[in-house]
C-alpha positions in Angstrom: 169.3 0.8 37.5 168.7 4.5 37.9 167.4 4.4 41.6 167.9 1.6 44.2 166.9 2.1 47.6 167.9 -0.3 50.5 166.6 -1.2 53.9 165.6 2.6 54.4 164.6 3.4 58.0 163.8 7.2 58.7 162.7 8.5 61.7 160.5 11.9 63.1 162.0 12.1 66.5 161.4 8.5 68.0 158.3 7.8 65.8 160.2 5.2 62.8 158.1 6.3 59.6 160.1 4.3 57.0 161.2 0.5 58.5 163.5 -0.9 56.5 161.7 -0.4 52.8 163.6 -1.4 49.5 162.4 -0.6 45.8 163.9 0.5 42.9 163.2 2.6 39.6 164.6 1.5 36.2 165.8 4.2 33.9 163.2 5.4 31.6 160.2 3.6 33.9 157.3 5.4 35.5 157.4 3.6 39.1 154.5 4.3 41.5 154.0 4.4 45.4 150.7 3.7 46.8 149.0 3.4 50.3 146.6 4.9 53.0 147.8 8.4 54.4 150.6 7.6 57.0 152.0 4.8 55.2 155.0 6.4 54.4 154.8 7.7 50.8 155.5 11.1 51.4 158.2 10.6 53.3 159.9 8.5 51.0 160.0 11.2 48.3 161.5 13.5 51.0 164.0 11.2 51.5 165.2 10.4 48.1 165.6 14.0 47.3 167.4 14.5 50.5 165.2 16.7 52.7 165.0 13.9 55.1 168.2 12.1 56.5 168.3 8.4 56.4 168.7 6.7 59.8 169.8 3.6 58.0 170.0 2.2 54.7 171.3 3.4 51.7 170.2 5.7 48.4 171.9 4.6 45.1 171.6 6.8 42.2 172.8 5.8 38.8 175.7 3.7 40.6 176.8 6.8 42.9 175.8 6.4 46.8 173.7 9.6 47.6 172.5 8.7 51.2 174.3 11.6 52.4 174.1 13.9 50.1 172.5 17.4 50.5 169.0 18.4 48.5 171.1 20.4 46.0 173.8 18.2 45.0 171.0 15.6 44.3 169.2 18.2 41.7 172.4 19.0 40.0 172.6 14.7 39.3 169.0 15.1 38.1 167.0 14.5 40.9 164.0 16.9 41.0 161.0 17.1 43.0 157.3 18.6 42.4 156.4 18.4 46.2 153.0 17.5 47.9 151.3 20.9 48.1 153.0 22.4 44.9 155.1 24.8 46.8 155.0 27.8 44.3 156.5 31.1 45.0 152.8 33.0 45.2 154.4 36.3 44.9 156.4 35.6 41.9 155.5 35.7 38.2 154.8 32.5 36.5 158.4 33.2 34.5 160.0 33.6 37.8 158.7 30.6 39.2 159.7 28.8 36.2 163.1 30.2 36.2 163.8 29.2 39.8 164.1 25.5 38.7 167.4 26.5 36.9 168.9 28.2 39.8 170.8 24.9 40.6 171.8 23.7 37.8 173.2 27.2 35.9 173.0 27.2 32.5 173.5 29.7 29.5 170.2 32.2 28.3 169.7 29.8 25.1 169.7 26.7 27.3 167.0 28.4 29.7 165.1 29.9 26.6 165.0 26.4 25.1 163.8 24.7 28.6 160.8 27.5 28.7 159.7 26.7 25.2 159.2 23.0 26.0 157.6 23.5 29.5 155.1 25.9 27.3 155.0 23.0 24.8 153.6 20.8 27.7 151.7 23.6 29.2 150.4 25.8 27.0 148.2 27.7 30.0 151.4 28.4 31.6 152.5 30.7 28.6 149.0 32.5 28.6 149.6 33.4 32.4 153.6 34.1 31.9 153.2 37.6 33.8 150.6 36.3 36.3 151.6 35.8 39.8 152.0 32.3 40.8 149.4 32.8 44.0 146.6 33.8 41.8 146.5 30.8 39.7 143.9 28.1 39.6 145.1 24.9 41.8 145.5 22.9 38.4 147.5 25.6 37.0 149.5 25.9 40.1 150.3 22.1 39.7 151.5 22.6 36.1 153.7 25.1 37.3 155.1 23.0 40.0 155.8 20.3 37.5 157.0 23.0 34.8 159.5 24.5 37.5 161.0 20.8 38.3 161.5 19.9 34.5 163.4 23.4 34.2 166.0 21.8 36.2 166.1 19.0 33.5 165.6 16.2 35.5 166.7 12.3 35.1 164.4 11.3 37.7 161.0 13.3 38.4 159.6 12.6 41.9 155.8 13.5 41.7 154.2 13.8 44.9 150.1 14.1 44.7 150.0 15.7 41.7 146.2 15.1 41.3 145.5 16.3 44.6 142.3 18.8 44.6 142.0 19.1 41.1 138.6 17.9 38.9 138.4 14.8 37.3 139.0 16.5 33.6 142.2 18.1 35.1 143.6 15.0 36.6 143.1 13.0 33.3 145.4 15.7 31.8 147.8 15.6 34.5 148.2 11.8 33.8 148.8 12.4 30.0 151.3 14.7 30.8 152.9 12.7 32.8 153.1 9.8 30.2 154.7 12.6 27.8 157.5 13.3 30.1 158.2 10.0 30.5 158.3 9.0 26.8 161.0 11.9 26.8 163.3 9.9 28.5 162.5 11.1 32.0 162.1 8.2 35.1 159.2 9.1 37.2 158.6 8.3 40.7 154.8 8.8 41.5 153.0 8.9 44.9 149.4 9.5 44.3 146.1 8.6 46.4 144.6 8.1 42.9 145.5 4.9 43.2 143.6 3.5 40.1 145.0 6.3 37.6 148.7 5.6 38.9 148.9 2.0 38.4 147.3 2.3 35.3 150.0 4.9 34.4 153.0 3.2 36.0 154.8 0.4 34.8 155.4 -0.9 38.4 154.3 -0.3 41.9 154.6 -0.8 45.2 152.5 -0.8 48.5 153.4 0.8 51.3 151.7 0.3 55.0 152.9 1.8 58.0 156.4 2.3 56.7 156.8 -0.9 55.2 156.5 -2.2 51.6 153.9 -5.2 51.7 153.5 -6.0 48.2 154.9 -5.1 44.5 154.6 -5.8 41.0 153.6 -4.3 37.5 150.9 -1.6 37.4 148.3 -4.3 35.9 149.2 -7.1 38.6 148.4 -4.7 41.2 145.2 -3.2 39.6 144.2 -6.9 39.3 145.1 -7.9 43.1 142.0 -8.4 45.2 143.6 -7.3 48.5 144.6 -4.2 46.5 141.2 -3.5 45.0 139.4 -3.8 48.3 142.1 -1.6 50.5 142.5 1.1 47.8 140.9 1.1 44.5 137.3 0.9 46.0 136.3 -2.6 44.7 
């Protein structure tokens, strides 16, 4: 098991956002968290990446307790996030944004060039825009850049928070194909996504969050076929 989250409680002030959730991600797996706005999905991602502190519970990564580990140390272990809203640096070029992904892990020039080439293989559009400022890219290009920057950190677990937000249907399909391709290269993925149908079709397993609780879990297909899940999140 690569990631194991046990009885996680997280607060914003006095408000308890996560109320004892538990889930896991196996090595080489895509796992998705689905749920309505306010269910605790983004808080979960921020807590796994180390941005939010844990009031109770534990986070185990590859057998190591990282519950109190700072975010940059988690990046060194291989936990990297493409955050909700993309979070790119608008005043930096595409190349500079991507190179920021290597800041914590380091590496020599040959390794960085190899990683850059890999990102451009996945996202040829970024190579075409390599000298363009991040803030001038389209929404889809910015999402590609956010994922590419995370990949430059050489993740073992890639956290993707709402990768399809604000994108046209054709681009959404492309992004999910790329997520599958990333996973086929041996990178585990924890995915938060409002497009629940697409997420469950992509993931091997899923968890349904409601107001800080896990209320259902199962294979992607099992959840797709669940009448309650279909009625609440899949529009049918």
